[in-house]
C-alpha positions as a printed NumPy array, in Angstrom:
array([[125.966, 100.855, 127.106],
       [122.222, 101.01 , 127.841],
       [122.047, 104.602, 126.589],
       [123.598, 103.614, 123.247],
       [121.27 , 100.611, 123.051],
       [118.08 , 102.643, 123.428],
       [119.39 , 105.404, 121.153],
       [119.953, 102.784, 118.437],
       [116.283, 101.754, 118.752],
       [115.24 , 105.383, 118.245],
       [117.455, 105.503, 115.149],
       [115.978, 102.278, 113.73 ],
       [112.47 , 103.644, 114.17 ],
       [113.381, 106.924, 112.508],
       [115.443, 105.614, 109.57 ],
       [113.805, 102.253, 108.825],
       [110.327, 102.799, 110.208],
       [110.68 ,  99.813, 112.569],
       [108.486, 100.254, 115.628],
       [110.43 , 100.573, 118.887],
       [107.763,  98.47 , 120.649],
       [108.254,  95.698, 118.067],
       [112.027,  95.724, 118.551],
       [111.714,  95.728, 122.347],
       [109.637,  92.542, 122.085],
       [112.252,  90.935, 119.823],
       [115.107,  91.949, 122.119],
       [113.317,  90.567, 125.145],
       [112.97 ,  87.26 , 123.29 ],
       [116.661,  87.414, 122.3  ],
       [117.878,  87.982, 125.85 ],
       [115.671,  85.195, 127.201],
       [116.963,  82.859, 124.493],
       [120.548,  83.782, 125.332],
       [119.996,  83.287, 129.038],
       [118.375,  79.867, 128.565],
       [121.185,  78.807, 126.267],
       [123.702,  79.308, 129.065],
       [121.436,  77.988, 131.806],
       [118.672,  75.43 , 132.159],
       [116.078,  75.686, 129.434],
       [113.46 ,  74.917, 132.117],
       [114.244,  78.099, 134.032],
       [111.652,  80.833, 134.087],
       [112.894,  84.355, 133.533],
       [111.556,  87.821, 132.813],
       [113.069,  90.77 , 130.99 ],
       [112.248,  94.37 , 131.778],
       [113.327,  96.969, 129.224],
       [112.695, 100.535, 130.336],
       [113.29 , 103.111, 127.54 ],
       [112.563, 106.033, 129.887],
       [115.155, 105.013, 132.474],
       [117.291, 103.391, 129.735],
       [117.573, 100.247, 131.822],
       [117.76 ,  96.558, 130.911],
       [116.923,  94.191, 133.78 ],
       [116.503,  90.436, 133.893],
       [114.858,  88.421, 136.634],
       [114.924,  84.708, 137.366],
       [111.442,  83.601, 138.405],
       [110.797,  80.954, 141.085],
       [107.456,  79.632, 142.262],
       [106.954,  79.775, 146.036],
       [106.185,  76.259, 147.341],
       [105.936,  74.535, 150.673],
       [108.525,  71.88 , 149.768],
       [111.067,  72.36 , 146.968],
       [111.172,  69.532, 144.436],
       [112.813,  71.384, 141.527],
       [115.284,  74.041, 142.776],
       [115.605,  75.407, 139.214],
       [112.014,  76.646, 139.193],
       [110.965,  76.647, 142.863],
       [111.799,  78.304, 146.205],
       [110.537,  77.358, 149.616],
       [108.135,  79.632, 151.467],
       [110.571,  79.927, 154.35 ],
       [113.398,  81.086, 152.053],
       [111.1  ,  83.567, 150.34 ],
       [110.083,  84.97 , 153.71 ],
       [113.742,  85.827, 154.345],
       [113.26 ,  88.549, 151.736],
       [109.683,  89.522, 152.485],
       [106.833,  88.216, 154.608],
       [104.353,  89.2  , 151.878],
       [105.042,  86.014, 149.868],
       [102.395,  83.292, 149.858],
       [102.32 ,  79.803, 148.368],
       [102.001,  80.008, 144.557],
       [103.53 ,  83.493, 144.308],
       [106.388,  84.269, 141.929],
       [109.691,  85.121, 143.598],
       [112.151,  87.075, 141.439],
       [115.934,  87.28 , 141.633],
       [117.658,  89.878, 139.496],
       [120.298,  88.566, 137.082],
       [123.054,  90.853, 135.887],
       [122.967,  90.837, 132.083],
       [126.649,  91.778, 131.922],
       [127.402,  88.247, 133.087],
       [126.195,  86.787, 129.787],
       [128.897,  84.925, 127.92 ],
       [130.051,  85.408, 124.332],
       [127.854,  82.602, 122.972],
       [124.759,  84.027, 124.62 ],
       [125.52 ,  87.526, 123.378],
       [125.978,  86.229, 119.826],
       [122.697,  84.336, 120.037],
       [120.949,  87.496, 121.187],
       [122.541,  89.477, 118.365],
       [121.318,  87.024, 115.729],
       [117.75 ,  87.151, 117.017],
       [117.842,  90.944, 117.003],
       [119.195,  91.021, 113.43 ],
       [116.481,  88.59 , 112.368],
       [113.89 ,  90.806, 114.033],
       [115.153,  93.827, 112.097],
       [115.003,  91.899, 108.824],
       [111.486,  90.641, 109.505],
       [110.319,  94.139, 110.376],
       [111.898,  95.541, 107.2  ],
       [110.192,  92.825, 105.145],
       [106.877,  93.595, 106.797],
       [107.296,  97.308, 106.101],
       [108.215,  96.554, 102.476],
       [105.15 ,  94.36 , 101.951],
       [102.811,  96.94 , 103.517],
       [104.312,  99.758, 101.451],
       [104.102,  97.983,  98.112],
       [100.762,  96.25 ,  98.68 ],
       [ 99.298,  99.747,  98.383],
       [101.171, 100.251,  95.1  ],
       [100.192,  96.952,  93.499],
       [ 98.992,  97.455,  89.886],
       [100.397, 100.971,  89.937],
       [103.573, 102.53 ,  88.578],
       [106.598, 103.826,  90.46 ],
       [109.639, 105.785,  89.366],
       [112.992, 104.012,  89.441],
       [116.665, 104.619,  88.693],
       [118.807, 101.957,  87.021],
       [121.818, 101.264,  89.27 ],
       [123.188,  98.065,  87.675],
       [122.685,  95.993,  84.546],
       [123.967,  92.406,  84.491],
       [125.901,  92.018,  81.216],
       [125.127,  88.295,  81.055],
       [121.451,  88.042,  82.006],
       [120.422,  91.572,  81.087],
       [118.58 ,  91.863,  84.425],
       [118.529,  95.434,  85.733],
       [118.793,  96.404,  89.395],
       [116.619,  99.409,  90.133],
       [116.621, 101.83 ,  93.031],
       [113.069, 102.563,  94.119],
       [112.967, 104.829,  97.148],
       [115.322, 103.273,  99.696],
       [115.032,  99.786,  98.196],
       [116.787,  97.933,  95.389],
       [114.717,  95.618,  93.182],
       [115.335,  93.586,  90.045],
       [113.641,  94.146,  86.691],
       [114.211,  90.894,  84.83 ],
       [115.152,  90.91 ,  81.145],
       [111.873,  89.293,  80.069],
       [109.948,  92.061,  81.846],
       [111.843,  94.784,  79.986],
       [110.665,  96.279,  76.717],
       [112.26 ,  94.315,  73.857],
       [115.179,  96.155,  72.226],
       [115.241,  98.676,  75.088],
       [118.863,  99.195,  76.155],
       [118.787, 100.244,  79.787],
       [121.837, 102.1  ,  81.076],
       [123.031, 102.906,  84.593],
       [121.493, 106.216,  85.621],
       [118.39 , 105.884,  83.424],
       [115.183, 107.06 ,  85.076],
       [112.243, 104.849,  84.149],
       [108.759, 103.929,  85.307],
       [107.812, 100.365,  86.148],
       [104.504,  98.637,  86.83 ],
       [104.138,  96.577,  90.027],
       [102.347,  93.378,  89.08 ],
       [102.609,  91.278,  92.235],
       [103.987,  91.1  ,  95.761],
       [105.08 ,  87.601,  96.786],
       [105.993,  86.514, 100.302],
       [108.925,  84.106, 100.29 ],
       [111.255,  82.564, 102.876],
       [114.131,  84.774, 101.709],
       [111.981,  87.883, 101.931],
       [109.264,  89.61 ,  99.929],
       [109.579,  89.613,  96.154],
       [108.219,  92.62 ,  94.265],
       [107.41 ,  91.704,  90.659],
       [108.125,  94.58 ,  88.263],
       [107.233,  94.958,  84.602],
       [107.62 ,  97.326,  81.676],
       [105.765,  94.97 ,  79.328],
       [102.432,  94.781,  81.178],
       [ 99.461,  96.591,  79.532],
       [ 98.799,  98.195,  82.918],
       [101.933, 100.313,  82.454],
       [100.379, 101.974,  79.397],
       [ 97.115, 102.568,  81.251],
       [ 98.851, 104.188,  84.23 ],
       [101.091, 106.334,  82.021],
       [ 98.053, 107.751,  80.243],
       [ 96.443, 108.344,  83.615],
       [ 99.459, 110.445,  84.608],
       [ 99.436, 112.403,  81.357],
       [ 95.68 , 112.879,  80.855],
       [ 93.77 , 114.699,  83.629],
       [ 90.475, 113.624,  82.049],
       [ 91.416, 109.966,  82.703],
       [ 92.498, 110.734,  86.249],
       [ 89.163, 112.396,  87.093],
       [ 87.077, 109.741,  85.309],
       [ 85.796, 111.893,  82.447],
       [ 87.632, 109.706,  79.939],
       [ 87.81 , 105.966,  80.542],
       [ 90.261, 103.396,  79.201],
       [ 88.117, 100.394,  78.312],
       [ 90.612,  97.962,  76.787],
       [ 94.277,  97.655,  75.876],
       [ 96.06 ,  95.264,  73.517],
       [ 99.825,  95.438,  73.532],
       [102.886,  93.958,  71.871],
       [105.624,  95.572,  73.99 ],
       [108.251,  97.568,  72.16 ],
       [106.266,  97.532,  68.93 ],
       [102.629,  98.633,  69.069],
       [ 99.729,  99.181,  71.446],
       [ 96.053,  99.715,  70.735],
       [ 94.052, 101.486,  73.417],
       [ 90.248, 101.841,  73.341],
       [ 88.787, 104.845,  75.167],
       [ 85.392, 106.403,  75.709],
       [ 84.097, 109.666,  77.168],
       [ 81.6  , 109.959,  79.998],
       [ 80.951, 113.582,  78.989],
       [ 79.52 , 114.274,  75.538],
       [ 81.407, 117.558,  75.455],
       [ 84.806, 115.86 ,  75.844],
       [ 86.557, 114.163,  72.925],
       [ 88.131, 111.022,  74.411],
       [ 90.682, 110.521,  71.629],
       [ 91.629, 114.2  ,  71.509],
       [ 92.118, 114.29 ,  75.283],
       [ 94.51 , 111.338,  75.113],
       [ 96.48 , 112.765,  72.198],
       [ 96.738, 116.197,  73.814],
       [ 97.791, 119.567,  72.34 ],
       [100.126, 118.981,  69.389],
       [100.165, 115.276,  70.33 ],
       [102.125, 116.046,  73.493],
       [100.356, 113.633,  75.864],
       [100.556, 110.667,  73.548],
       [104.162, 111.513,  72.624],
       [105.175, 111.586,  76.305],
       [103.813, 108.061,  76.788],
       [105.515, 106.863,  73.603],
       [108.835, 108.313,  74.803],
       [108.549, 106.478,  78.133],
       [107.866, 103.253,  76.219],
       [111.034, 103.509,  74.111],
       [109.211, 104.659,  70.983],
       [106.375, 102.127,  71.054],
       [103.636, 103.122,  68.579],
       [100.197, 103.762,  70.071],
       [ 96.827, 103.677,  68.298],
       [ 94.05 , 105.392,  70.235],
       [ 90.571, 104.357,  69.107],
       [ 87.016, 104.968,  70.221],
       [ 85.412, 102.156,  72.188],
       [ 81.943, 100.98 ,  71.211],
       [ 79.541,  98.404,  72.622],
       [ 78.562,  97.712,  69.025],
       [ 80.933,  94.952,  67.87 ],
       [ 80.881,  95.996,  64.19 ],
       [ 81.745,  99.615,  65.031],
       [ 84.413,  98.552,  67.506],
       [ 86.106,  96.17 ,  65.039],
       [ 86.055,  98.821,  62.324],
       [ 87.744, 101.321,  64.655],
       [ 90.226,  98.735,  66.006],
       [ 91.643,  98.085,  62.512],
       [ 92.866, 101.672,  62.218],
       [ 94.822, 103.096,  60.492],
       [ 93.1  , 101.038,  57.774],
       [ 89.734, 102.15 ,  56.409],
       [ 87.075,  99.459,  56.64 ],
       [ 84.237,  99.158,  54.126],
       [ 82.036,  96.772,  56.102],
       [ 81.925,  94.382,  59.056],
       [ 79.576,  91.425,  59.026],
       [ 78.966,  88.848,  61.715],
       [ 79.436,  85.309,  60.462],
       [ 76.522,  82.907,  60.912],
       [ 76.602,  80.285,  63.67 ],
       [ 79.28 ,  82.166,  65.606],
       [ 79.108,  84.613,  68.52 ],
       [ 82.512,  86.262,  68.071],
       [ 83.536,  85.751,  64.428],
       [ 83.296,  88.561,  61.86 ],
       [ 84.066,  89.102,  58.186],
       [ 85.688,  92.45 ,  57.393],
       [ 85.798,  93.91 ,  53.889],
       [ 88.358,  96.499,  52.864],
       [ 89.423,  98.075,  49.59 ],
       [ 92.333,  96.416,  47.782],
       [ 94.728,  99.199,  48.713],
       [ 93.752,  98.887,  52.405],
       [ 94.341,  95.148,  52.783],
       [ 98.012,  95.236,  53.714],
       [ 97.355,  98.151,  56.1  ],
       [ 94.48 ,  96.306,  57.794],
       [ 96.534,  93.15 ,  58.249],
       [ 99.711,  94.987,  59.185],
       [103.321,  93.891,  59.131],
       [103.464,  90.155,  59.924],
       [ 99.737,  90.351,  60.742],
       [100.27 ,  92.618,  63.742],
       [ 97.455,  95.111,  63.124],
       [ 94.837,  92.386,  62.66 ],
       [ 96.226,  90.449,  65.618],
       [ 96.041,  93.428,  67.974],
       [ 92.552,  94.343,  66.739],
       [ 91.343,  90.817,  67.455],
       [ 92.933,  90.906,  70.908],
       [ 91.453,  94.322,  71.667],
       [ 87.912,  93.415,  70.603],
       [ 87.954,  89.799,  71.715],
       [ 86.684,  88.758,  68.29 ],
       [ 87.914,  86.517,  65.497],
       [ 88.386,  88.726,  62.45 ],
       [ 88.576,  87.493,  58.853],
       [ 89.766,  90.291,  56.555],
       [ 88.979,  90.2  ,  52.851],
       [ 89.634,  92.669,  50.056],
       [ 87.245,  93.375,  47.187],
       [ 89.607,  91.594,  44.782],
       [ 89.964,  88.453,  46.923],
       [ 86.201,  88.232,  47.428],
       [ 85.596,  88.602,  43.692],
       [ 88.136,  85.862,  43.006],
       [ 86.421,  83.561,  45.506],
       [ 83.047,  84.303,  43.965],
       [ 84.444,  83.476,  40.496],
       [ 85.649,  80.114,  41.735]])
């Protein structure tokens, strides 16, 4: 029985990464709890678990006193001397208790504490593992999709986690068996266990995907400065180069567009505009409105972040974009309020 017990601890440490020392502490607490449940809660006891000898021993502890007042916790000096003359007043006298004498209730209590200890250790391991991966991406396999809520259960390593519908890319139809990448946004500690927050809509997912695809981003030669995203539709990403010999936009696009296309494929076809970052607000706004061609950008008086943009008549709809998306993303990317005017509209206003 003891051999199987200690072998199971070795297996837990190997398969679940739960420290044997941690589990020995929990089991000691479980056995003490079980013993006190069947006996007086005031009794003192000690557990000795020996993995080398594969032994489990329990001792009832009594304080050696001159006159016994509480027989549950005390033993007289004269009685202690019947075992050994070495005992002195105040010493602890131990009597071994056979653990096989524990009743069913005590054994069940011990089992529950041990199970709880395993769960707590697993939660601790999970938190430690994913704290290191916070704001990073991990690979996952879809194992279930709830037909009612649309929530997807993902297998990530040895764990199963939920990607909620509102954290999935709109119009993306996940299927069982799909291999996807998800961004870890947060790790929350809760009473029912740690909660790992996953997302495929977070701008950080785009940043990390480009980091995987573009070695120049990974080594710091090219830097992603800002991202504006409307998941499932369009993303604008502003990049710059820390080496004048490296083209930041070209590095992100890759040979024959391969790098950019790989990111787009992972994002279910989401369109990506890669533009050059600039500290100059006028230059940055002009670039952010791509694919439209901008004639001029002018800062409006009495405002720190408001600008008037002029475009040719045939560029107006392109600059604004479908349902205003291009202008909206450009404003979000630059952090500026952008007022777009065409030559015709300005002339009309001037005529008024």
